[in-house]
Structure formats: structure tokens, C-alpha cells
FILO-826926 format. One line per field, with one value per residue (C-alpha): residue number from 1; residue in three letters; x, y, z. Coordinates in Angstrom, 2 decimals, always signed. Example, Ala and Ser with C-alpha at 12.3 -4.5 7.8 and 13.67 -1.06 7.14 Angstrom:
2
seq [1,2]
type [Ala,Ser]
xx [+12.30,+13.67]
yy [-4.50,-1.06]
zz [+7.80,+7.14]
END
This chain:
382
seq [1,2,3,4,5,6,7,8,9,10,11,12,13,14,15,16,17,18,19,20,21,22,23,24,25,26,27,28,29,30,31,32,33,34,35,36,37,38,39,40,41,42,43,44,45,46,47,48,49,50,51,52,53,54,55,56,57,58,59,60,61,62,63,64,65,66,67,68,69,70,71,72,73,74,75,76,77,78,79,80,81,82,83,84,85,86,87,88,89,90,91,92,93,94,95,96,97,98,99,100,101,102,103,104,105,106,107,108,109,110,111,112,113,114,115,116,117,118,119,120,121,122,123,124,125,126,127,128,129,130,131,132,133,134,135,136,137,138,139,140,141,142,143,144,145,146,147,148,149,150,151,152,153,154,155,156,157,158,159,160,161,162,163,164,165,166,167,168,169,170,171,172,173,174,175,176,177,178,179,180,181,182,183,184,185,186,187,188,189,190,191,192,193,194,195,196,197,198,199,200,201,202,203,204,205,206,207,208,209,210,211,212,213,214,215,216,217,218,219,220,221,222,223,224,225,226,227,228,229,230,231,232,233,234,235,236,237,238,239,240,241,242,243,244,245,246,247,248,249,250,251,252,253,254,255,256,257,258,259,260,261,262,263,264,265,266,267,268,269,270,271,272,273,274,275,276,277,278,279,280,281,282,283,284,285,286,287,288,289,290,291,292,293,294,295,296,297,298,299,300,301,302,303,304,305,306,307,308,309,310,311,312,313,314,315,316,317,318,319,320,321,322,323,324,325,326,327,328,329,330,331,332,333,334,335,336,337,338,339,340,341,342,343,344,345,346,347,348,349,350,351,352,353,354,355,356,357,358,359,360,361,362,363,364,365,366,367,368,369,370,371,372,373,374,375,376,377,378,379,380,381,382]
type [Pro,Thr,Arg,Trp,Trp,Phe,Glu,Val,Ala,Glu,Ile,Tyr,Arg,Arg,Thr,Leu,Phe,Val,Gly,Ile,Leu,Pro,Leu,Leu,Ser,Pro,Asp,Ala,Ser,Val,Arg,Ala,Ser,Val,Gly,Ile,Val,Phe,Ala,Ile,Met,Ser,Val,Ala,Phe,Tyr,Arg,Glu,Glu,Gln,Pro,Phe,Arg,Val,Asp,Phe,Thr,Asn,Phe,Ile,Ala,Phe,Ile,Ala,Gln,Tyr,Val,Ile,Leu,Leu,Val,Tyr,Tyr,Cys,Gly,Leu,Ser,Leu,Ser,Thr,Gly,Leu,Val,Ile,Asp,Phe,Gly,Leu,Ser,Gly,Val,Gly,Met,Gly,Ile,Phe,Leu,Val,Cys,Ile,Val,Leu,Gly,Val,Phe,Ser,Leu,Val,Leu,Trp,Leu,Ala,Ile,His,Arg,Met,Arg,Lys,Glu,Asn,Val,Ser,Lys,Glu,Leu,Ile,Ala,Asn,Asn,Ala,Met,Arg,Arg,Ala,Glu,Asp,Ala,Ser,Gly,Phe,Ser,Lys,Asn,Lys,Phe,His,Thr,Thr,Phe,Arg,Ala,Ile,Phe,Asn,Thr,Ala,Val,Pro,Ala,Thr,His,Val,Leu,Ala,Phe,His,Tyr,Thr,Lys,Tyr,Glu,Leu,Thr,Arg,Tyr,Ala,Gln,Arg,Ser,Gly,Leu,Arg,Ser,Asp,Val,His,Ala,Gly,Gly,Val,Ile,Phe,Ser,Leu,Arg,Gly,Pro,His,Gln,Met,Val,Lys,Thr,Glu,Lys,Gln,Ala,Phe,Ser,Asp,Asn,Leu,Asn,Asp,Asn,Asn,Glu,Phe,Glu,Ala,Val,Val,Val,Val,Ser,Leu,Pro,Ala,Arg,Met,Leu,Val,Pro,Val,Pro,Gly,Ile,Asn,Asp,Val,His,Ile,Arg,Met,Ile,Pro,Ser,Ser,Val,Leu,Leu,Ala,Met,Arg,Pro,Thr,Ala,Phe,Thr,His,Val,Phe,Asp,Pro,Gly,Pro,Trp,Leu,Arg,Leu,Ser,His,Ala,Met,Pro,His,Ala,Val,Asn,Gly,Pro,Cys,Leu,Leu,Pro,Pro,Thr,Cys,Ile,Val,Arg,Thr,Tyr,Lys,Leu,Ile,Ala,Gly,Leu,Asp,Asp,Glu,Glu,Val,Glu,Ser,Asn,Ala,Thr,Ser,Ser,Ala,Ala,Asn,Thr,Leu,Lys,Lys,Ala,Leu,Thr,Lys,Thr,Ser,Ser,Thr,Lys,Ser,Ala,Trp,Glu,Asp,Ala,Gly,Leu,Glu,Met,Thr,Ser,Glu,Ala,Thr,Gln,Leu,Arg,Leu,Thr,Glu,Asp,Val,Lys,Ala,Ser,Asp,Glu,Leu,Ser,Ser,Asp,Leu,Val,Gly,Leu,Val,Gly,Asp,Ile,Ser,Ile,Gln,Tyr,Pro,Lys,Thr,Ile,Ser,Glu,Tyr,Cys,Ile,Ser,Met]
xx [+8.72,+9.81,+10.74,+8.19,+10.92,+12.04,+9.67,+10.68,+14.33,+13.75,+12.18,+15.30,+17.60,+15.85,+15.61,+19.52,+20.09,+17.71,+17.54,+20.86,+23.66,+22.98,+23.34,+26.26,+29.26,+29.52,+32.27,+30.76,+33.43,+32.79,+29.13,+29.84,+32.35,+29.96,+27.18,+29.39,+29.91,+26.28,+25.63,+27.92,+26.27,+22.96,+24.23,+25.54,+22.22,+19.85,+22.25,+22.45,+19.20,+16.97,+14.10,+11.28,+9.31,+9.53,+12.62,+12.10,+11.68,+14.81,+16.75,+15.32,+15.99,+19.63,+20.14,+18.83,+21.37,+24.10,+22.60,+22.84,+26.17,+27.27,+25.53,+27.54,+30.69,+29.95,+29.55,+32.81,+34.40,+32.91,+33.75,+37.48,+37.93,+38.62,+36.38,+39.07,+41.52,+38.91,+38.45,+34.81,+33.15,+30.40,+27.98,+29.35,+29.11,+25.51,+24.56,+26.22,+24.26,+21.03,+21.61,+22.38,+19.22,+17.02,+18.77,+18.04,+14.43,+13.87,+15.31,+12.86,+10.03,+10.82,+11.32,+8.14,+6.09,+7.72,+7.06,+3.36,+2.73,+4.27,+2.25,-0.98,-0.08,+0.61,-2.88,-4.49,-3.23,-4.00,-7.73,-7.98,-6.62,-8.89,-12.15,-11.35,-13.76,-12.39,-11.84,-14.51,-12.77,-15.82,-15.38,-11.55,-10.38,-7.26,-5.11,-6.32,-5.61,-2.16,-1.01,-2.57,-0.63,+2.46,+2.25,+1.70,+4.53,+7.02,+6.10,+5.07,+6.78,+10.36,+12.99,+12.66,+8.84,+6.24,+2.65,+0.18,-3.56,-6.15,-9.54,-12.37,-15.81,-16.53,-17.59,-14.20,-12.26,-13.19,-12.11,-8.85,-8.12,-8.83,-7.21,-5.65,-6.14,-7.17,-5.41,-7.00,-7.01,-7.07,-4.15,-2.22,-1.75,-2.95,-3.31,-2.43,-2.24,+0.49,-2.00,-4.17,-7.99,-7.23,-4.99,-7.44,-7.72,-9.71,-6.97,-8.01,-11.49,-10.24,-7.66,-10.19,-13.25,-14.58,-14.60,-16.85,-20.25,-23.52,-22.86,-19.57,-17.65,-15.10,-16.41,-13.22,-9.56,-6.88,-3.64,-0.61,+3.26,+4.94,+8.61,+9.07,+11.03,+8.16,+5.70,+5.62,+3.47,-0.03,-0.57,-2.96,-2.59,-0.02,+0.26,+3.33,+1.24,-0.80,+1.35,+0.78,+2.60,+2.43,+0.88,+4.24,+5.59,+2.40,+3.10,+6.56,+5.28,+2.84,+3.59,+4.43,+2.54,-0.47,+0.28,-0.10,-3.21,-6.67,-8.48,-6.26,-9.05,-8.92,-5.08,-5.50,-8.52,-6.85,-3.67,-5.58,-7.84,-4.93,-1.60,+0.37,-1.82,+0.85,-1.60,-4.54,-5.99,-3.51,-3.50,-1.41,-0.94,-2.88,+0.27,+0.96,-2.09,-1.40,-4.79,-8.34,-10.54,-14.25,-14.59,-18.55,-20.53,-23.67,-22.40,-23.73,-21.72,-24.57,-26.42,-23.38,-22.84,-26.37,-26.49,-23.08,-24.42,-27.56,-25.50,-23.15,-26.01,-27.51,-24.04,-23.62,-27.01,-26.03,-22.70,-23.97,-26.75,-24.01,-21.88,-24.73,-23.62,-26.95,-27.79,-28.10,-24.62,-23.16,-24.70,-23.56,-20.10,-20.32,-19.51,-20.74,-22.75,-20.10,-18.33,-15.04,-16.61,-18.48,-15.07,-13.50,-16.09,-16.02,-12.32,-12.65,-15.11,-12.55,-9.93,-12.38,-13.80,-11.81,-15.14,-16.46,-13.08,-13.43,-16.83,-15.89,-12.54,-14.39,-17.01,-14.01,-12.44,-15.48,-18.01,-16.46,-14.04,-15.77,-19.23,-18.86,-21.97,-23.90,-22.67,-23.62,-27.08,-27.56,-26.14,-28.44,-31.47,-30.70]
yy [+3.32,-0.02,-1.48,-2.35,-1.35,+1.99,+4.22,+2.90,+3.14,+6.72,+7.64,+6.35,+8.16,+11.60,+10.95,+10.36,+13.67,+15.63,+14.20,+12.27,+14.11,+17.42,+15.57,+13.50,+15.66,+19.29,+19.65,+21.24,+19.72,+16.23,+16.64,+17.99,+15.20,+12.39,+14.35,+14.25,+10.53,+9.63,+12.20,+10.35,+7.11,+8.70,+9.83,+6.21,+4.63,+6.84,+6.56,+2.66,+1.75,+4.27,+3.50,+5.23,+3.82,+7.11,+8.21,+11.81,+11.38,+9.45,+12.31,+14.87,+12.66,+12.16,+16.01,+16.55,+14.17,+16.25,+19.48,+17.76,+16.66,+20.37,+21.78,+19.56,+20.30,+23.93,+23.36,+21.80,+24.63,+27.00,+24.94,+24.58,+28.07,+26.68,+29.41,+31.97,+30.47,+31.03,+34.61,+34.05,+35.01,+33.18,+35.40,+34.91,+31.08,+31.48,+33.60,+30.97,+28.15,+30.06,+30.58,+26.93,+25.71,+28.29,+27.40,+23.67,+24.40,+26.61,+23.89,+21.40,+23.63,+24.20,+20.41,+19.69,+22.08,+21.06,+17.38,+18.20,+20.02,+17.02,+14.67,+16.68,+16.71,+12.97,+12.47,+14.54,+12.58,+9.42,+10.41,+11.53,+8.13,+6.36,+8.36,+8.04,+6.10,+3.20,+4.69,+3.20,+0.90,-0.89,+0.62,+0.06,-1.80,-4.25,-1.53,+1.02,-1.40,-2.05,+1.60,+2.54,-0.19,+0.51,+4.10,+3.20,+0.66,+3.32,+6.07,+4.44,+0.98,+0.71,-1.64,-4.31,-4.39,-5.64,-4.59,-7.20,-7.46,-8.49,-9.22,-8.65,-7.37,-3.67,-3.03,-4.43,-1.82,+0.84,-1.29,-1.96,+1.73,+2.56,-0.46,-2.74,-6.06,-8.99,-12.43,-15.55,-17.80,-20.91,-19.94,-18.34,-14.97,-12.29,-13.74,-11.65,-12.23,-10.86,-10.68,-7.61,-7.43,-7.65,-10.75,-12.93,-16.61,-19.00,-19.53,-16.16,-17.21,-20.35,-18.24,-15.41,-17.70,-16.32,-12.69,-13.60,-11.99,-13.89,-13.47,-15.22,-11.88,-9.73,-6.31,-4.46,-4.96,-3.48,-2.70,-2.88,-2.48,-5.24,-6.70,-9.26,-11.47,-11.45,-13.33,-17.07,-19.79,-20.28,-23.94,-25.99,-23.71,-24.65,-21.19,-18.95,-15.91,-16.48,-15.50,-14.58,-12.70,-15.28,-14.26,-14.57,-11.56,-9.63,-9.90,-8.63,-5.69,-4.72,-1.09,-0.07,+3.17,+3.64,+7.07,+5.95,+3.89,+5.79,+3.30,+1.26,-0.41,-3.71,-4.03,-3.46,-5.98,-8.64,-8.47,-8.59,-11.46,-13.52,-12.08,-15.30,-16.72,-16.79,-18.25,-16.44,-13.28,-10.50,-7.39,-5.91,-2.18,+0.15,+2.16,-0.64,+0.18,+2.13,+2.05,+0.62,-0.03,-0.67,-3.44,-3.54,-0.57,+0.53,-0.13,+2.42,+3.12,+3.70,+0.69,-1.33,-0.34,-0.97,-4.46,-5.32,-4.25,-6.35,-9.16,-8.79,-9.03,-12.33,-13.81,-12.84,-14.40,-17.68,-17.84,-17.08,-19.78,-22.45,-21.73,-21.56,-18.01,-16.99,-13.94,-16.01,-17.78,-14.32,-13.11,-16.09,-15.50,-11.96,-10.08,-7.02,-6.98,-5.13,-5.60,-6.29,-8.74,-10.57,-10.77,-12.42,-14.71,-15.73,-15.99,-18.56,-20.37,-20.38,-22.00,-24.62,-25.87,-26.59,-27.36,-23.83,-21.95,-20.81,-19.23,-17.68,-16.20,-14.73,-13.27,-11.78,-10.28,-9.06,-8.24,-7.68,-5.26,-3.83,-3.50,-2.96,-1.04,-3.93,-6.28,-4.08,-3.50,-7.20,-8.33,-5.75,-7.04,-10.78]
zz [+14.05,+12.58,+15.79,+18.71,+21.36,+19.87,+21.73,+25.05,+24.16,+22.97,+26.27,+28.11,+25.76,+26.25,+30.04,+29.90,+28.24,+30.02,+33.62,+34.28,+32.57,+34.26,+37.62,+36.72,+37.77,+39.35,+36.64,+33.43,+31.22,+32.57,+31.71,+28.30,+27.41,+28.53,+26.57,+23.38,+23.90,+24.12,+21.38,+18.96,+19.99,+19.07,+15.64,+14.92,+16.06,+13.97,+11.02,+10.99,+12.29,+10.57,+13.13,+11.22,+8.28,+6.25,+5.01,+5.66,+9.15,+9.54,+7.88,+10.22,+13.33,+11.97,+11.52,+15.07,+16.57,+15.00,+16.41,+19.95,+19.31,+18.31,+21.56,+23.75,+21.91,+22.18,+26.02,+26.24,+24.49,+26.84,+29.99,+28.94,+27.69,+24.13,+22.60,+23.50,+21.12,+18.26,+19.34,+20.67,+23.74,+25.54,+24.07,+20.55,+21.04,+22.33,+19.25,+16.94,+18.58,+18.31,+14.59,+14.02,+15.89,+14.03,+10.69,+11.17,+12.21,+9.17,+6.90,+8.54,+8.24,+4.77,+3.70,+5.59,+3.70,+0.35,+1.12,+1.92,-1.29,-3.09,-1.36,-2.04,-5.78,-5.79,-3.90,-6.41,-9.21,-7.46,-6.81,-10.64,-11.73,-9.46,-10.31,-14.08,-16.06,-18.25,-21.97,-24.31,-26.89,-28.08,-31.53,-31.94,-34.79,-34.67,-36.17,-33.60,-30.74,-32.13,-32.57,-29.19,-27.30,-29.33,-28.28,-24.70,-24.61,-26.12,-23.80,-20.42,-20.19,-19.11,-21.02,-18.16,-18.20,-20.59,-21.31,-19.71,-19.99,-17.25,-18.71,-16.24,-15.70,-16.15,-12.40,-11.28,-13.04,-10.64,-7.90,-9.50,-10.06,-6.46,-4.73,-7.20,-8.74,-6.69,-7.11,-8.30,-5.21,-7.28,-9.52,-6.63,-8.12,-10.58,-13.96,-17.11,-20.88,-23.10,-25.81,-26.34,-27.06,-30.85,-30.42,-27.99,-28.45,-26.64,-24.00,-22.49,-21.90,-20.05,-18.10,-17.13,-17.10,-13.77,-15.34,-18.27,-18.18,-18.96,-22.81,-22.35,-23.17,-21.55,-20.69,-19.92,-19.86,-17.35,-19.04,-16.55,-16.76,-15.00,-14.82,-17.08,-14.73,-12.17,-14.50,-14.30,-16.09,-14.82,-13.58,-15.87,-18.96,-21.51,-23.29,-23.07,-23.29,-20.41,-17.21,-13.59,-10.63,-7.62,-4.47,-2.67,-4.95,-4.32,-0.51,-1.13,-3.26,-0.39,+0.55,+4.08,+3.46,+1.37,+0.02,-3.48,-2.95,-3.23,-1.06,+1.07,+3.02,+1.04,+1.85,+5.53,+5.84,+3.81,+5.78,+8.95,+7.94,+6.21,+7.46,+6.57,+3.71,+0.84,-1.54,-0.19,-1.61,-2.30,-4.44,-7.10,-6.36,-8.75,-9.52,-11.96,-14.01,-17.19,-18.77,-18.46,-21.58,-21.97,-24.62,-24.86,-25.64,-23.86,-20.36,-18.07,-14.98,-12.56,-13.82,-13.62,-10.07,-9.06,-10.68,-8.96,-5.53,-5.94,-7.22,-4.06,-1.73,-3.32,-3.23,+0.42,+1.37,-0.44,+1.08,+4.68,+4.21,+3.20,+6.26,+8.67,+9.72,+11.10,+13.25,+16.45,+15.94,+15.39,+18.58,+20.48,+19.20,+20.50,+16.99,+15.68,+12.41,+10.67,+7.27,+9.05,+11.32,+8.36,+6.62,+9.68,+10.14,+6.58,+6.65,+9.51,+7.38,+4.54,+6.90,+8.14,+4.80,+1.91,-0.29,+0.32,+0.20,-3.52,-2.82,+0.37,-0.76,-3.68,-1.38,+0.91,-2.21,-4.12,-1.49,+1.85,+0.37,-2.61,-1.19,+2.64,+2.80,+1.21,+3.90,+6.83,+5.51,+5.07,+8.36,+10.12,+8.36,+9.15]
END
């Protein structure tokens, strides 16, 4: 439900229909008339309020209220003898009601099965996209890049959208496909370039400086389709081709259900740690991602994953040392040595220290979310 009070109100509504109306009056027509009034009120409530998060559930609940209204109307017709005017008997009216209820039940069952099959297909597609490796574009020429992106733009980008590029490290592309692109805390959003790899200039290295490898190169690029009106200039960068989606917009794009996200864990942990941080870490949904490309040859997936995990543990050790988050301090605070507890502790340190905020927010985004196993193992060994 979308309202905290709905379940309580629903209990009272059901009690009214089942426990109060039958005892309201010895006259069946009075009971049926009052039932019709309350049934109409239920229909209006479910139609206007739509109390459930899932539209399908709201539709089923709305249909059920009409069935209740029909039952009370039929009861009123039986008690007043109105069925005789229609040439029906009590048995005929009963058969009619049974057929209606069974018909609605069959319809709901068919819709539920159809919806379940559709969701399974959607989940399979999402899983395939999340597990798909980045395409190797290390040998692409400028013309190859141009024709490839032109074909993507013509087939996968709506008229109101633009093709944008997020340059990053190779190991972070898997994280982007599974959960989404994490925002830059300093800039206050996710930064993009409107120039492809074949058009890059020095400004890209300035805008994505944190994503350069040891050789001062970009290892991969994430290609996304975004509404043009959502992109705004990046503070401190005077280049019309460098744009970003602000964190406030990302918060508005946060889904209420995560059926289209392969790994919703980062979304849940970030929203729990920083529910009101408009300029804090946010995520761009992975459904915006069109393609991912590897820009440097010779990157082995297993080797990259191993190096990233080792680097994550080292970064965690340094950050915990800076913030004096020792094992004794954790035990005194009564916190468990888990990835979630680590993230919450680090989040508190972020709020308490502006000097360390950049390191710790990066840690929350890159380690607590992406490598929770590393954090748990390290905390246990402290």
C-alpha cells in the first residue's frame, strides 16, 4: 500500500461488511440498501485513491468492489421481489451471481498468469543485459564509431532524447549494468559527455578525472539514452558538450519497484543511508543504458574483478584508519560487522567531517555497494 493507514482502514471496512451489516436490521432490504451505499463508497475510494503501488493490484481491487456492489444489488432485488419483474427466480439469481464471481475469478487468474509470464520475460532480458560483457571497441576506427553510434541513435533513441557517453573504468561497467550509474558527489549528479570516443578532447579527462586508469586513459564507455531537457551544465566546466543529470532529478527517477533493476541492493542501501541527501550519492537506472564498450584491448574480466576487489579492501582500510573506525569503537557502539553497518557508520562519518566526505562517499558508492563481501571479510578480520 502507498498509505500507512490503509491496512487499518481496510480491516474496519471488511469488519463493516462482514460483522456489522448482517446485524444492522432484521429487514433484509434495509441491510441490502445500506450495503449498496457502502459498496458505492468503496468503489469511489478505490477508484480515486488507488491505494496500491502496483497498477495491476489497483485494477483487481477496483473490480472486486464492483462485484460486492452487484451482490448487494442482487440481494436487494431478491428481498423486494424485483427479480420477478425480470422473470427470474431466486435460484436463477443465485446461478447468475455464481457465474459472475467465477467469471471475475477466472479473469483475475488469467491476468495474473499473463502478468507473471511477462515479468519473467522482462527479468530474463534484464538479467541478460546485466550479465552481458562490454563490447570490445578497442580496434574501432573513427568511422566505425561514427556509423555505430549513428545506427544506435536512429534505432534506439527517441526524438526527445540524446545519446550521451559516460567514461569510466572497465570494472565499473558491470556495476552500471546491474544497478545503475552512480552520481559524482562533488558535481551533484551523473556527468556525461555528448562527444563519443572518436571525438574526445581534453575536457573529457577533466570531467571524468576520477575514472582514469594509471595510464591516464579511459578503459570503457557507457552509452545511455537521456531526455535532452534533463541535462544541465556541469559546475566549473565551460564546455557545452559536458552535461550532467542533477541528483535531484535522479531522486525523482528512483523507481518505487525494482522489477527492472537486476541488483536493487545499492538503491535500497543508499536510500536507507541518505534518504534526504539531494546532493548525496544517487543512481541513474540501468534501463537508460543502451550499450557498453571496452576501449582498451587486453582487459581480462576475471583479472579486472580480482584487482578491483583487492583495491577495494585497501581503500576501505585507509578510510577506516582515517575515521578511527576501529573494532573496539564498533563493539562499543553495538554495531555488527556487516556491509550495511559499515556503510551506515561511514555515512555518519561523512556527515560529521567535510574534509573526509569525498573519500567516504566514494567508499560508500564503490565499495560498500559494489563489494559488500570484501567489507564483511575485512571487518571480521579487524
